[in-house]
C-alpha positions in Angstrom: -0.1 -0.1 0.0 1.3 3.6 -1.0 2.0 6.1 1.6 2.0 9.9 1.8 3.5 11.2 5.1 5.8 14.1 6.6 9.3 14.4 6.7 12.0 16.9 8.1 15.0 17.6 6.8 18.1 18.2 7.2 18.2 15.0 9.2 20.5 12.8 11.3 20.5 9.1 12.0 21.0 7.5 15.3 21.8 4.2 15.8 20.6 3.4 19.1 17.5 1.5 20.9 17.2 4.0 23.5 15.1 7.1 22.4 16.8 9.4 25.6 19.5 10.9 22.9 17.1 11.3 20.1 14.7 13.1 22.4 17.6 15.2 23.5 18.9 16.3 19.9 15.1 17.1 18.9 15.0 19.0 21.6 18.4 20.9 21.0 17.0 21.6 17.3 18.4 19.0 15.3 16.1 16.6 14.0 17.0 12.8 14.4 15.1 9.8 13.8 16.0 5.8 14.7 17.2 3.6 12.1 13.8 2.0 10.9 14.2 -0.2 7.8 11.7 1.1 4.6 11.3 4.7 6.5 13.3 6.9 4.5 15.2 6.9 1.5 17.3 10.8 1.3 20.7 10.7 2.6 20.9 12.1 6.6 23.9 14.8 7.2 25.2 12.1 9.8 25.2 9.2 11.5 25.6 9.3 15.1 26.7 5.9 17.2 26.3 6.0 20.9 27.9 3.8 23.4 26.0 0.3 22.6 26.4 -2.9 24.2 28.1 -6.2 22.2 26.1 -8.0 19.6 23.3 -4.3 18.9 23.4 -4.7 15.5 20.5 -6.4 13.5 20.9 -7.4 10.0 18.6 -4.2 8.7 20.6 -1.6 10.7 23.6 -2.7 9.4 22.7 -2.5 5.9 21.2 0.9 6.5 24.7 1.9 8.3 26.8 0.6 5.2 24.3 2.2 2.7 24.7 5.5 3.7 28.5 5.2 4.7 29.1 3.9 1.5 27.3 7.1 0.2 30.0 9.4 2.1 27.4 10.3 5.4 29.7 11.2 8.2 30.0 9.6 11.2 29.8 10.8 14.7 30.4 8.1 17.3 31.2 8.3 20.9 33.8 6.2 23.0 33.2 3.3 23.5 30.7 2.3 20.2 30.8 -0.8 18.8 29.8 -0.4 14.8 29.4 -3.1 12.7 32.5 -3.9 11.4 34.7 -3.7 14.2 37.3 -0.8 14.1 38.1 -0.4 10.2 35.7 2.6 9.5 37.2 4.2 11.8 40.7 4.4 10.4 42.0 8.1 9.5 38.7 9.5 10.9 39.4 10.2 14.5 38.7 13.9 14.6 34.5 12.5 14.6 35.3 10.9 17.8 33.5 12.1 21.2 34.4 11.0 24.7 30.4 11.0 26.2 27.6 11.8 24.9 26.2 11.5 27.9 27.7 14.4 29.8 27.0 17.8 29.1 30.1 18.9 27.7 30.2 15.7 25.4 26.9 16.4 24.5 27.3 20.2 23.7 30.6 18.6 21.3 28.5 16.8 19.3 25.6 19.3 19.0 28.2 21.5 17.5 29.4 19.3 15.3 25.8 18.3 14.0 25.1 21.9 13.7 28.1 22.2 11.1 26.9 19.4 9.1 23.4 20.2 8.5 24.3 23.8 7.9 22.0 26.6 7.4 19.1 24.7 7.7 16.2 25.6 10.2 16.3 24.4 13.7 13.9 22.0 14.5 10.5 22.3 16.0 7.1 20.6 16.2 5.8 23.7 15.2 8.5 24.1 12.4 7.7 20.1 11.6 3.7 21.4 11.5 3.8 24.2 9.2 6.1 22.5 6.8 3.9 19.4 7.1 0.5 21.3 5.6 2.5 22.6 2.6 3.9 19.3 2.1 0.5 17.5 2.3 -1.1 20.4 -0.3 1.5 19.6 -2.7 1.5 15.9 -2.2 -3.0 15.3 -2.0 -3.4 17.5 -4.8 -7.0 18.0 -5.6 -8.1 14.7 -4.4 -10.4 13.9 -1.1 -9.7 12.3 1.8 -11.5 10.7 5.1 -9.9 10.7 8.4 -10.1 8.1 10.8 -11.1 9.9 14.2 -10.8 7.1 16.6 -11.3 9.6 19.7 -7.9 10.3 20.4 -5.4 13.1 20.2 -3.3 11.6 17.6 -5.9 11.2 15.1 -7.4 14.9 16.1 -4.0 16.4 15.3 -3.5 14.8 11.9 -6.6 15.8 11.1 -6.5 19.1 11.8 -3.2 19.4 9.6 -4.8 17.5 6.9 -7.8 20.0 7.2 -5.2 23.3 6.7 -4.0 21.3 3.3 -7.5 20.3 2.2 -10.1 22.5 3.4 -13.1 20.7 2.9 -12.3 18.5 0.9 -11.5 16.3 4.1 -14.2 14.1 5.1 -13.7 13.7 9.1 -15.4 10.1 10.3 -15.8 9.2 13.8 -16.7 5.5 13.9 -18.3 4.7 16.9 -16.3 1.0 17.7 -18.1 0.4 20.8 -14.4 0.0 22.1 -14.3 3.6 23.8 -14.2 4.6 27.4 -17.5 5.9 29.1 -19.2 9.1 27.5 -16.7 9.4 24.8 -18.5 8.6 22.1 -20.9 11.4 22.5 -17.8 13.7 24.0 -15.1 13.4 21.0 -17.5 14.1 17.8 -18.9 17.5 19.6 -15.1 18.7 20.4 -14.0 17.9 17.0 -16.0 19.4 15.0 -15.7 22.9 16.5 -11.7 22.3 16.5 -11.9 21.3 12.8 -14.4 23.7 11.5 -15.9 20.4 9.8 -18.8 18.3 10.3 -17.9 15.1 11.6 -20.3 12.4 10.7 -20.5 9.6 13.8 -20.7 6.2 12.1 -22.6 3.3 14.5 -20.3 0.2 14.2 -20.5 -1.1 17.1 -21.9 -4.2 15.7 -19.5 -5.0 13.4 -16.5 -4.9 15.5 -18.1 -7.1 18.2 -18.5 -9.6 15.8 -14.9 -9.1 14.3 -13.5 -9.8 17.5 -16.1 -12.9 18.7 -13.8 -15.6 19.7 -10.6 -14.0 19.2 -8.1 -14.1 22.2 -4.7 -13.6 20.6 -3.6 -9.7 21.3 -1.9 -9.5 18.1 -5.3 -11.2 16.3 -7.4 -8.8 17.8 -5.3 -5.7 16.8 -5.7 -6.9 13.1 -9.4 -7.4 13.7 -9.9 -3.9 14.4 -7.6 -2.8 11.8 -9.2 -4.5 9.2 -12.7 -3.8 10.3 -11.8 -0.1 10.0 -10.6 0.1 6.9 -14.1 -2.3 5.8 -16.1 0.5 7.8 -14.4 3.5 5.9 -14.7 1.3 2.4 -18.2 1.5 3.1 -18.9 5.1 4.4 -17.1 6.2 1.4 -18.5 4.3 -1.4 -20.9 7.4 -2.3 -18.2 10.0 -1.8 -16.9 10.9 -5.6 -12.7 11.5 -5.5 -11.6 10.0 -2.0 -8.3 8.7 -2.4 -6.7 9.1 1.1 -7.2 7.6 4.5 -5.5 9.6 7.2 -4.6 8.1 10.6 -2.8 8.9 13.7 0.1 6.9 13.5 2.7 8.2 15.6 6.9 7.3 16.2 6.1 4.9 18.8 3.2 3.2 17.1 6.1 2.6 14.3 8.8 1.6 16.7 6.9 -0.9 18.6 5.8 -2.4 15.4 8.2 -2.7 13.1 11.8 -1.7 15.4 14.0 -3.9 16.2 12.4 -6.8 15.7 8.7 -5.4 16.6 7.2 -5.6 20.2 3.5 -5.3 19.2 1.3 -4.7 15.8 -0.4 -1.3 16.5 -4.0 -2.2 14.5 -2.9 1.4 12.2 0.8 -0.4 11.6 0.7 -4.0 11.8 -2.9 -4.5 11.9 -4.0 -3.3 8.2 -4.6 -5.7 5.6 -2.6 -5.9 2.1 -4.9 -4.6 0.2 -6.7 -1.0 0.8 -8.3 1.0 -1.5 -6.5 3.7 -0.5 -3.1 5.9 -0.1 -2.8 6.1 3.7 -1.7 9.6 5.0 0.1 9.7 8.3 0.9 13.3 9.1 2.5 12.3 12.3 4.1 9.1 11.8 7.8 10.7 12.7 6.7 12.5 15.9 6.8 11.6 19.5 3.4 11.5 21.8 4.6 14.8 23.7 5.5 16.4 20.1 1.9 15.9 19.3 0.9 17.8 22.3 2.8 20.8 21.5 1.6 20.8 17.9 -2.1 20.5 19.3 -1.7 23.6 22.1 -0.2 25.5 18.8 -3.4 24.6 16.6 -6.1 25.7 19.8 -7.3 22.4 20.8 -8.9 23.0 24.4 -6.6 21.6 27.3 -9.3 18.8 27.9 -8.5 17.1 24.7 -4.5 17.8 24.9 -4.2 16.7 28.2 -6.3 13.6 27.3 -5.3 10.4 28.4 -3.6 8.4 25.2 -5.9 5.9 24.2 -4.5 2.9 22.0 -6.7 2.8 18.5 -8.3 -0.6 19.5 -9.2 0.9 22.3 -10.7 -1.3 25.3 -10.5 -4.5 23.0 -6.8 -4.2 24.2 -7.7 -4.0 28.1 -9.9 -6.5 28.0 -7.7 -9.8 28.2 -9.0 -12.6 26.3 -12.1 -12.6 24.3 -14.1 -9.2 23.7 -17.9 -9.4 24.7 -20.5 -6.5 25.2 -20.9 -7.5 28.6 -17.0 -7.7 29.5 -16.7 -4.4 27.7 -19.8 -2.6 30.0 -18.1 -4.0 32.8 -14.3 -2.6 31.8 -16.5 0.6 30.9 -17.5 1.2 34.4 -14.6 0.4 35.9 -12.6 2.1 34.2 -15.0 5.3 34.7 -14.7 5.0 38.4 -10.7 4.6 38.3 -10.5 7.5 36.1 -12.6 9.5 38.7 -10.9 8.7 41.7 -6.8 9.2 40.3 -8.3 12.2 38.5 -10.0 14.2 41.3 -6.6 13.3 43.3 -3.3 15.5 44.0 -1.2 12.7 42.0 -3.1 13.2 38.6 -1.0 15.6 37.2 2.1 13.7 37.4 0.4 11.1 35.6 0.8 10.0 32.0 -1.9 7.2 31.9 -4.5 5.5 34.7 -7.3 2.9 34.0 -8.2 -0.3 34.5 -8.0 -3.7 33.0 -10.0 -6.8 33.0 -7.1 -9.6 33.1 -9.8 -12.3 32.1 -9.2 -13.6 36.0 -12.0 -15.2 37.9 -11.6 -15.3 42.1 -13.2 -16.2 44.9 -14.4 -13.6 47.1 -17.1 -12.7 50.3 -19.9 -10.7 50.3 -22.7 -10.4 53.2 -21.0 -13.3 54.6 -21.4 -15.5 51.5 -18.7 -16.9 49.3 -19.0 -16.0 45.9 -17.1 -15.7 42.5 -16.1 -12.7 40.5 -13.9 -10.5 38.4 -10.5 -9.4 38.8 -9.9 -5.9 38.2 -6.5 -4.2 37.4 -5.0 -1.2 38.2 -2.3 0.8 35.6 -1.1 4.2 36.5 2.2 4.7 34.9 4.6 8.1 34.7 6.1 9.0 31.6 6.8 11.8 28.6 6.3 10.2 25.3 5.1 6.4 26.1 8.2 5.3 24.6 9.2 4.0 28.1 7.3 4.6 31.5 7.3 4.0 34.9 4.9 2.6 37.3 3.5 4.9 39.6 3.4 4.9 43.1 -0.3 5.7 44.2 -1.1 6.6 47.9 -2.0 3.5 49.1 -5.3 5.0 50.6 -6.2 6.5 47.2 -5.8 2.4 46.1 -8.0 1.4 49.0 -10.8 4.0 48.2 -10.8 2.5 44.4 -10.8 -1.2 45.2 -13.7 -0.3 47.7 -15.3 1.8 44.8 -14.6 -1.0 42.5 -16.1 -3.9 44.6 -19.2 -1.9 46.1 -20.6 -0.7 42.8 -19.8 -3.4 40.8 -21.1 -6.6 41.8 -19.3 -8.5 39.3 -16.0 -7.7 40.5 -14.3 -9.6 43.5 -10.9 -8.3 43.6 -8.7 -5.3 42.7 -5.1 -5.5 41.9 -2.4 -2.8 41.2 0.0 -3.0 38.7 3.7 -2.4 39.4 5.9 -3.0 36.3 7.5 -0.5 34.4 8.0 -0.4 30.8 10.4 -2.4 30.0 10.2 -4.9 30.9 6.5 -4.7 30.3 4.5 -2.3 28.1 1.6 0.3 29.0 -1.1 -1.6 27.6 -1.9 -5.1 28.9 -2.1 -6.5 25.3 
């Protein structure tokens, strides 16, 4: 399938599995990307090799390094870096070596060298990216029409806003109610997006179609693929009567891409690994190279209300990946109510502003409980809360114990089907933020 996305130039390629250096360079005005095969054909201004462990290189990264190196792209490396061919390529080029990228002095030296290599190009900022992106989209999309997949999350909404500035009313916003949203969102989100985009948002009730597609599936990857395929089917059906629609806009961001295709992949995001091979649209993914916090910065610049800018990230497959095991209408409704209680309690606490995400999960475990002096069985609800900047890594939040007790009390009191509450204390890595 063909793809239209936005690119920033000049750029540098950082060979690392740790995004911290990538983020630091971007914040300093140097646009950097990770080595994701197939993402770019144009030459970077430099290759940056931080200190890595032995065995770091994948075959795809090795091929990418030698392709750019053969083309004459300069290499800047940190002392202790392990290039793919040992020390051969280092001979005669010691002026490109740096003692450390992690301390302030070494990083400043790296920045100075990179700024010289990128020449007089503009400094990178998310706002500069967005302004360039609108012009690129207008040029690439021409006079065609596009539909946008609004999922209720910030990523798809910002993608829609950028395309709307490029195409105007030739963008058709569709909000698909797949039945996998949080409590109240099916009503709240379309109204907010209509105001932001200045375009009517068409709401599509596809709850039955998504439940049917998920019926009997327990494997997380199969569930993600089912959601992606059903999205495409719904859009193809909905736009069949709209002339000249050639593009499908999605809210894919860099963390989706890294987790789906980077270094072997962690999971298939519904909008990356979950799409069928044959689609009748060209995909448009304006935010594909951006990190989550960069998307939020663009949203503020575009005038999004704080309620949407600060909205918790929500997975594209929605509650389908928070119901572990088979997804049914009954389990979805139980999770929706459990999640509402968790968000109400944490959201009204002093700790809420420090958190990246907090939500409930149904692990699919039955447990014995007691109520009114009688034994009973019920569901386990897991509570998840993490601290992060961009979701590529995260730390389990240390919620106050009294807050956890209050959440557990409400869940087991207000929801008769819930018999036990547990709290997830696992960081990312080794876990992912979502349970599936």
